[in-house]
C-alpha positions as CSV (number, residue, x, y, z in Angstrom):
1,A,3.6,55.8,-18.0
2,V,2.9,55.3,-14.3
3,A,-0.8,54.7,-14.9
4,D,0.1,52.1,-17.6
5,S,2.5,50.4,-15.2
6,I,-0.2,50.2,-12.5
7,K,-2.6,48.8,-15.0
8,A,-0.1,46.2,-16.1
9,A,0.6,45.3,-12.5
10,E,-3.1,44.9,-11.8
11,A,-3.6,42.7,-14.9
12,A,-0.6,40.5,-13.8
13,A,-2.1,40.2,-10.3
14,E,-5.5,39.3,-11.7
15,S,-3.9,36.7,-14.0
16,V,-2.1,35.1,-11.0
17,I,-5.3,35.0,-9.0
18,A,-7.2,33.4,-11.8
19,K,-4.5,30.8,-12.3
20,K,-4.5,30.0,-8.5
21,A,-8.3,29.5,-8.7
22,T,-7.8,27.1,-11.7
23,E,-5.2,25.2,-9.8
24,A,-7.4,24.9,-6.7
25,T,-10.3,23.6,-8.8
26,A,-8.1,21.0,-10.5
27,A,-6.9,19.8,-7.1
28,K,-10.5,19.7,-5.8
29,D,-11.5,17.6,-8.8
30,V,-8.7,15.1,-8.2
31,I,-9.7,14.8,-4.5
32,D,-13.4,14.4,-5.4
33,S,-12.5,11.7,-8.0
34,I,-10.4,9.9,-5.5
35,K,-13.2,10.0,-2.9
36,A,-15.7,8.6,-5.4
37,A,-13.3,5.8,-6.3
38,E,-12.8,5.0,-2.6
39,A,-16.6,4.9,-2.1
40,V,-17.0,2.5,-5.0
41,S,-14.1,0.4,-3.8
42,E,-15.7,0.1,-0.3
43,A,-19.0,-0.9,-1.9
44,V,-17.2,-3.6,-3.9
45,A,-15.5,-4.9,-0.7
46,T,-18.9,-5.0,1.1
47,S,-20.4,-6.8,-1.8
48,A,-17.6,-9.3,-1.8
49,A,-18.3,-10.1,1.8
50,A,-22.0,-10.5,0.9
51,D,-21.0,-12.8,-1.9
52,A,-19.2,-15.1,0.6
53,A,-22.3,-15.1,2.8
54,A,-24.6,-15.9,-0.2
55,V,-22.4,-18.7,-1.3
56,A,-22.4,-20.2,2.2
57,D,-26.2,-19.9,2.2
58,L,-26.3,-21.6,-1.2
59,K,-24.2,-24.5,0.2
60,D,-26.6,-24.8,3.2
61,A,-29.6,-24.8,0.9
62,A,-28.0,-27.5,-1.2
63,A,-27.3,-29.6,1.9
64,D,-30.9,-29.2,2.9
65,V,-32.1,-30.5,-0.5
66,V,-29.8,-33.5,-0.2
67,E,-31.1,-34.3,3.3
68,S,-34.7,-34.0,2.2
69,I,-34.0,-36.3,-0.8
70,K,-32.4,-38.9,1.5
71,A,-35.4,-38.7,3.8
72,A,-37.7,-39.2,0.8
73,E,-35.6,-42.2,-0.3
74,T,-36.0,-43.7,3.2
75,A,-39.8,-43.1,3.0
76,V,-40.0,-44.8,-0.4
77,E,-38.1,-47.8,1.0
78,K,-40.6,-48.0,3.9
79,V,-43.6,-47.8,1.5
80,V,-42.1,-50.6,-0.7
81,D,-41.4,-52.8,2.4
82,A,-44.9,-52.1,3.8
83,V,-46.5,-53.0,0.5
84,A,-44.3,-56.0,-0.1
85,T,-45.1,-57.4,3.4
86,G,-48.7,-56.4,3.4
87,A,-48.2,-54.5,6.6
88,Q,-51.1,-52.8,8.1
89,N,-49.2,-49.5,8.6
90,S,-48.7,-48.9,4.8
91,A,-51.0,-45.9,5.0
92,E,-48.6,-44.3,7.5
93,A,-45.7,-45.1,5.2
94,V,-47.5,-43.5,2.3
95,A,-48.3,-40.4,4.4
96,S,-44.7,-40.2,5.4
97,L,-43.7,-40.4,1.7
98,A,-46.1,-37.6,0.9
99,S,-44.6,-35.5,3.7
100,S,-41.1,-36.2,2.5
101,A,-42.0,-35.3,-1.1
102,A,-43.4,-32.0,0.2
103,D,-40.1,-31.4,2.2
104,V,-38.1,-32.0,-0.9
105,A,-40.2,-29.5,-2.9
106,K,-39.8,-26.9,0.0
107,S,-36.1,-27.4,0.2
108,M,-35.7,-27.1,-3.6
109,K,-37.7,-23.9,-3.6
110,A,-35.6,-22.5,-0.8
111,A,-32.4,-23.4,-2.7
112,E,-33.8,-21.8,-5.9
113,A,-34.5,-18.6,-3.9
114,V,-31.0,-18.6,-2.6
115,A,-29.6,-19.2,-6.1
116,E,-31.6,-16.3,-7.4
117,T,-30.1,-14.1,-4.7
118,V,-26.6,-15.2,-5.5
119,T,-27.3,-14.4,-9.2
120,S,-28.6,-11.0,-8.3
121,V,-25.6,-10.3,-6.1
122,A,-23.2,-11.4,-8.8
123,S,-25.0,-9.0,-11.2
124,T,-24.8,-6.2,-8.8
125,D,-21.1,-7.0,-8.3
126,A,-20.5,-6.8,-12.0
127,K,-22.1,-3.4,-12.1
128,A,-20.0,-2.2,-9.1
129,V,-16.8,-3.4,-10.8
130,T,-17.7,-1.5,-13.9
131,S,-18.5,1.6,-11.8
132,L,-15.1,1.1,-10.0
133,E,-13.3,1.0,-13.3
134,S,-15.2,4.1,-14.4
135,A,-14.3,5.9,-11.2
136,G,-10.6,4.9,-11.7
137,D,-10.7,6.3,-15.2
138,E,-12.1,9.6,-13.8
139,V,-9.3,9.7,-11.2
140,V,-6.7,9.3,-13.9
141,K,-8.4,12.0,-16.1
142,S,-8.5,14.3,-13.1
143,I,-4.9,13.8,-12.3
144,E,-3.9,14.3,-16.0
145,M,-5.9,17.5,-16.0
146,A,-4.2,18.6,-12.7
147,E,-0.8,17.8,-14.3
148,K,-1.7,20.0,-17.3
149,V,-2.8,22.8,-15.0
150,A,0.4,22.5,-12.9
151,E,2.5,22.6,-16.1
152,S,0.7,25.6,-17.3
153,A,1.1,27.2,-13.8
154,V,4.9,26.7,-14.1
155,K,5.0,28.3,-17.5
156,D,2.7,31.1,-16.3
157,A,4.9,31.7,-13.2
158,A,7.9,32.1,-15.5
159,A,5.9,34.5,-17.7
160,D,4.7,36.3,-14.5
161,A,8.3,36.7,-13.4
162,S,9.1,38.3,-16.8
163,V,6.2,40.7,-16.4
164,V,7.3,41.6,-12.8
165,A,10.9,42.2,-14.1
166,S,9.5,44.3,-16.9
167,L,7.3,46.2,-14.4
168,E,10.3,46.8,-12.1
169,S,12.3,48.1,-15.1
170,T,9.4,50.3,-16.2
171,A,8.9,51.6,-12.7
172,T,12.7,52.4,-12.4
173,D,12.5,54.2,-15.8
174,V,9.5,56.2,-14.6
175,V,11.2,57.2,-11.3
176,K,14.4,58.2,-13.3
177,S,12.2,60.2,-15.7
178,M,10.4,62.0,-12.8
179,K,13.7,62.8,-11.2
180,A,15.1,64.2,-14.4
181,A,12.0,66.3,-14.9
182,E,12.4,67.9,-11.4
């Protein structure tokens, strides 16, 4: 009876230790999920700041396109005036027009590159938001799992208390039996 009581006590202790390990793992999973969600959230915030800079760059590029078009319009007007008046510097006006046309093309290419960057950033942002949603789901799942582990631990603690009470009773009976046998 004493040996059985000791074995039962050892089994109860091992059960408590295993449950504590499960609880610790659940808590670590929740913490890891929260840290992952925080990292993704920070990435989204950084990306949002990059978005603002990209939009500002796009506005600047658009302004450059407008300026180069206005300069080209002025050059066209000079060529028209030079041709209409038969001015001797019409070749200079045509060269200026060619230069203005090249400037328009350059500014449009630059604006296109900026627009592509903005599109790329927006695509990356969409992926980051999806990742953030996924990380949030993982946090919720981890917390739900931790709640289940905690509920189980409460039930197990009650069961362990019953085992301890039973062991105490058994130990008391063993002691009484040993005293009676003396």
